[in-house]
One Martini backbone bead per residue (centre of mass of N, CA, C, O) as a GRO file, in nm:
protein
  218
    1UNK     BB    1  13.641  23.549  17.237
    2UNK     BB    2  13.507  23.800  17.087
    3UNK     BB    3  13.265  23.998  17.051
    4UNK     BB    4  13.102  24.191  16.824
    5UNK     BB    5  13.133  24.457  16.971
    6UNK     BB    6  13.433  24.435  17.026
    7UNK     BB    7  13.521  24.413  16.728
    8UNK     BB    8  13.415  24.695  16.653
    9UNK     BB    9  13.576  24.850  16.851
   10UNK     BB   10  13.860  24.782  16.744
   11UNK     BB   11  13.814  24.879  16.453
   12UNK     BB   12  13.738  25.182  16.531
   13UNK     BB   13  13.994  25.249  16.698
   14UNK     BB   14  14.202  25.178  16.457
   15UNK     BB   15  14.064  25.381  16.251
   16UNK     BB   16  14.045  25.659  16.443
   17UNK     BB   17  14.180  25.683  16.699
   18UNK     BB   18  14.184  25.987  16.848
   19UNK     BB   19  13.885  26.040  16.707
   20UNK     BB   20  13.737  25.860  16.899
   21UNK     BB   21  13.381  25.818  16.967
   22UNK     BB   22  13.222  25.636  17.206
   23UNK     BB   23  12.919  25.750  17.212
   24UNK     BB   24  12.880  25.735  16.895
   25UNK     BB   25  12.939  25.450  16.859
   26UNK     BB   26  12.725  25.320  17.050
   27UNK     BB   27  12.473  25.437  16.910
   28UNK     BB   28  12.524  25.294  16.642
   29UNK     BB   29  12.531  25.002  16.741
   30UNK     BB   30  12.245  25.011  16.881
   31UNK     BB   31  12.091  25.062  16.605
   32UNK     BB   32  12.197  24.808  16.451
   33UNK     BB   33  12.088  24.602  16.649
   34UNK     BB   34  11.793  24.688  16.639
   35UNK     BB   35  11.752  24.650  16.341
   36UNK     BB   36  11.822  24.346  16.335
   37UNK     BB   37  11.589  24.256  16.518
   38UNK     BB   38  11.362  24.354  16.335
   39UNK     BB   39  11.430  24.187  16.093
   40UNK     BB   40  11.417  23.907  16.241
   41UNK     BB   41  11.114  23.936  16.327
   42UNK     BB   42  10.987  23.977  16.043
   43UNK     BB   43  11.106  23.685  15.931
   44UNK     BB   44  10.921  23.562  16.123
   45UNK     BB   45  10.660  23.332  16.092
   46UNK     BB   46  10.538  23.406  16.391
   47UNK     BB   47  10.620  23.664  16.448
   48UNK     BB   48  10.654  23.905  16.661
   49UNK     BB   49  10.780  23.931  16.962
   50UNK     BB   50  10.766  24.006  17.264
   51UNK     BB   51  10.899  24.233  17.458
   52UNK     BB   52  11.108  24.246  17.715
   53UNK     BB   53  11.203  24.445  17.960
   54UNK     BB   54  11.497  24.354  17.982
   55UNK     BB   55  11.562  24.385  17.686
   56UNK     BB   56  11.529  24.686  17.668
   57UNK     BB   57  11.738  24.760  17.885
   58UNK     BB   58  11.975  24.640  17.734
   59UNK     BB   59  11.957  24.812  17.470
   60UNK     BB   60  11.990  25.096  17.661
   61UNK     BB   61  12.246  25.033  17.778
   62UNK     BB   62  12.537  25.174  17.922
   63UNK     BB   63  12.859  25.085  17.836
   64UNK     BB   64  13.154  25.023  17.889
   65UNK     BB   65  13.441  25.011  17.740
   66UNK     BB   66  13.635  24.785  17.617
   67UNK     BB   67  13.955  24.660  17.706
   68UNK     BB   68  14.073  24.736  17.384
   69UNK     BB   69  14.344  24.848  17.283
   70UNK     BB   70  14.574  24.966  17.086
   71UNK     BB   71  14.834  24.875  16.934
   72UNK     BB   72  15.196  24.950  16.984
   73UNK     BB   73  15.323  24.659  16.910
   74UNK     BB   74  15.550  24.409  16.792
   75UNK     BB   75  15.637  24.062  16.894
   76UNK     BB   76  15.665  23.811  16.697
   77UNK     BB   77  15.364  23.887  16.572
   78UNK     BB   78  15.268  24.015  16.857
   79UNK     BB   79  15.048  24.185  17.016
   80UNK     BB   80  15.084  24.487  17.205
   81UNK     BB   81  14.917  24.627  17.496
   82UNK     BB   82  14.910  24.876  17.704
   83UNK     BB   83  14.629  24.786  17.901
   84UNK     BB   84  14.658  24.495  17.903
   85UNK     BB   85  14.658  24.215  18.044
   86UNK     BB   86  14.948  24.088  18.203
   87UNK     BB   87  15.186  23.799  18.196
   88UNK     BB   88  15.444  23.941  18.252
   89UNK     BB   89  15.735  23.993  18.352
   90UNK     BB   90  15.959  24.227  18.444
   91UNK     BB   91  16.165  24.153  18.243
   92UNK     BB   92  15.991  24.152  17.994
   93UNK     BB   93  15.913  24.450  18.023
   94UNK     BB   94  16.203  24.559  17.991
   95UNK     BB   95  16.249  24.448  17.712
   96UNK     BB   96  16.021  24.596  17.581
   97UNK     BB   97  16.132  24.876  17.637
   98UNK     BB   98  16.381  24.853  17.468
   99UNK     BB   99  16.233  24.784  17.207
  100UNK     BB  100  16.088  25.064  17.192
  101UNK     BB  101  16.338  25.232  17.172
  102UNK     BB  102  16.428  25.125  16.911
  103UNK     BB  103  16.180  25.218  16.744
  104UNK     BB  104  16.222  25.524  16.808
  105UNK     BB  105  16.509  25.537  16.669
  106UNK     BB  106  16.404  25.439  16.385
  107UNK     BB  107  16.181  25.695  16.366
  108UNK     BB  108  16.440  25.872  16.345
  109UNK     BB  109  16.697  26.132  16.235
  110UNK     BB  110  16.822  26.157  16.502
  111UNK     BB  111  17.137  26.103  16.617
  112UNK     BB  112  17.083  26.110  16.930
  113UNK     BB  113  16.879  25.862  16.968
  114UNK     BB  114  17.076  25.634  17.039
  115UNK     BB  115  17.097  25.705  17.346
  116UNK     BB  116  16.816  25.616  17.433
  117UNK     BB  117  16.872  25.313  17.374
  118UNK     BB  118  17.144  25.265  17.531
  119UNK     BB  119  17.016  25.346  17.806
  120UNK     BB  120  16.822  25.097  17.810
  121UNK     BB  121  17.042  24.894  17.808
  122UNK     BB  122  17.207  24.987  18.047
  123UNK     BB  123  16.984  24.973  18.263
  124UNK     BB  124  16.920  24.660  18.256
  125UNK     BB  125  17.198  24.551  18.308
  126UNK     BB  126  17.261  24.716  18.577
  127UNK     BB  127  17.029  24.601  18.733
  128UNK     BB  128  17.104  24.276  18.716
  129UNK     BB  129  17.400  24.314  18.810
  130UNK     BB  130  17.339  24.435  19.104
  131UNK     BB  131  17.176  24.137  19.158
  132UNK     BB  132  17.305  23.891  19.031
  133UNK     BB  133  17.126  23.847  18.724
  134UNK     BB  134  17.263  23.812  18.439
  135UNK     BB  135  17.200  23.524  18.343
  136UNK     BB  136  16.887  23.559  18.336
  137UNK     BB  137  16.884  23.791  18.135
  138UNK     BB  138  17.026  23.634  17.901
  139UNK     BB  139  16.830  23.397  17.875
  140UNK     BB  140  16.571  23.561  17.828
  141UNK     BB  141  16.659  23.725  17.585
  142UNK     BB  142  16.682  23.490  17.393
  143UNK     BB  143  16.391  23.405  17.421
  144UNK     BB  144  16.254  23.672  17.346
  145UNK     BB  145  16.407  23.651  17.041
  146UNK     BB  146  16.447  23.369  16.932
  147UNK     BB  147  16.756  23.293  17.014
  148UNK     BB  148  17.043  23.140  17.042
  149UNK     BB  149  17.237  23.039  17.286
  150UNK     BB  150  17.513  23.238  17.438
  151UNK     BB  151  17.741  23.215  17.682
  152UNK     BB  152  17.986  23.421  17.568
  153UNK     BB  153  17.814  23.668  17.583
  154UNK     BB  154  17.775  23.975  17.660
  155UNK     BB  155  17.511  24.143  17.788
  156UNK     BB  156  17.507  24.389  17.593
  157UNK     BB  157  17.509  24.217  17.327
  158UNK     BB  158  17.247  24.067  17.391
  159UNK     BB  159  17.041  24.309  17.403
  160UNK     BB  160  17.100  24.420  17.134
  161UNK     BB  161  17.037  24.161  16.957
  162UNK     BB  162  16.732  24.118  17.106
  163UNK     BB  163  16.637  24.450  17.007
  164UNK     BB  164  16.718  24.506  16.690
  165UNK     BB  165  16.580  24.307  16.482
  166UNK     BB  166  16.846  24.229  16.306
  167UNK     BB  167  16.986  24.524  16.206
  168UNK     BB  168  17.274  24.446  16.317
  169UNK     BB  169  17.587  24.405  16.308
  170UNK     BB  170  17.859  24.281  16.468
  171UNK     BB  171  18.028  24.539  16.475
  172UNK     BB  172  17.822  24.724  16.605
  173UNK     BB  173  17.760  24.561  16.859
  174UNK     BB  174  18.061  24.559  16.956
  175UNK     BB  175  18.089  24.867  16.990
  176UNK     BB  176  17.849  24.925  17.176
  177UNK     BB  177  17.926  24.737  17.398
  178UNK     BB  178  18.204  24.868  17.471
  179UNK     BB  179  18.085  25.147  17.533
  180UNK     BB  180  17.922  25.041  17.777
  181UNK     BB  181  18.148  24.914  17.939
  182UNK     BB  182  18.296  25.164  17.986
  183UNK     BB  183  18.071  25.307  18.142
  184UNK     BB  184  18.053  25.088  18.367
  185UNK     BB  185  18.338  25.168  18.476
  186UNK     BB  186  18.320  25.516  18.485
  187UNK     BB  187  18.045  25.582  18.540
  188UNK     BB  188  17.826  25.761  18.743
  189UNK     BB  189  17.587  26.018  18.733
  190UNK     BB  190  17.607  26.052  18.460
  191UNK     BB  191  17.470  26.065  18.176
  192UNK     BB  192  17.529  25.878  17.911
  193UNK     BB  193  17.536  26.090  17.699
  194UNK     BB  194  17.727  26.288  17.824
  195UNK     BB  195  17.961  26.095  17.880
  196UNK     BB  196  18.018  26.013  17.576
  197UNK     BB  197  18.046  26.301  17.451
  198UNK     BB  198  18.289  26.384  17.634
  199UNK     BB  199  18.460  26.128  17.481
  200UNK     BB  200  18.350  26.146  17.162
  201UNK     BB  201  18.157  25.897  17.177
  202UNK     BB  202  18.117  25.586  17.083
  203UNK     BB  203  18.369  25.525  16.941
  204UNK     BB  204  18.559  25.628  17.161
  205UNK     BB  205  18.448  25.446  17.395
  206UNK     BB  206  18.537  25.185  17.253
  207UNK     BB  207  18.840  25.250  17.229
  208UNK     BB  208  18.893  25.289  17.534
  209UNK     BB  209  18.821  25.004  17.610
  210UNK     BB  210  19.042  24.870  17.447
  211UNK     BB  211  19.290  25.006  17.590
  212UNK     BB  212  19.212  24.898  17.876
  213UNK     BB  213  19.103  24.578  17.812
  214UNK     BB  214  19.023  24.495  17.541
  215UNK     BB  215  18.809  24.345  17.319
  216UNK     BB  216  18.737  24.044  17.488
  217UNK     BB  217  18.650  24.173  17.747
  218UNK     BB  218  18.404  24.110  18.027
   0.00000   0.00000   0.00000
C-alpha cells in the first residue's frame, strides 16, 4: 500500500501532467501535514506535547519524489508505468512495445501509421524466429492477450490478434499476416514500409504472397 504522501503525489502528477512542480507540491504537502499536526495537538486533552528535535528535522527534510510515474497504457485493465520496477520478461516487454505501437497507430489519422505497427509485429516475429523460439512467442502472446491458444495459427496472425485489442476482423488479420509473410520471404535490408509500398502496399503484398505460396501456407 502507498503512503498518504505517495498517494497525493500520484494524484498531483496525474492531474497536472507536464506542469507538475515537485518542489512546489512538496512545500504544500509539508504545510498541510504541519497544520494537521497542530490541529491534532490542539485537540489533545493533555495539551500539545513538546516537539522532539528529530520530529522537526523530519518535518522539514526534503525528500526525493516517490518513483510512481504516471501510467502510459493499460493492458487487460492493469496500468503499466514507464519507470516502475518491472517483473516482465523480455518477451513480455516486446509484446507491450507492439501493443503501444498499435495504440499509436489508432491515435492518428495518418494512413501510413499502420506501417509503424506492422514493423513492430514484423520485428518481434523475426527476432524469435531467428532464434528458433517461435513456439514460445506464440504461446506467450496468447497468454499475454488472455486468448485461447491456437496451435495452427501462424506467428504473424497471432501477434496481430494478440495486440490489436480485438478490433480487427479475421479478414484483415489474414491479409496483414500474408503481407508480412511475403516480406519475411523477400525483404532484405529495405525498411518494411519502403518494401511494401514499392510493391503496391499491404493489399498487393498479401496478393503476391497468395500467388507465390497459396493463402493457407505457413
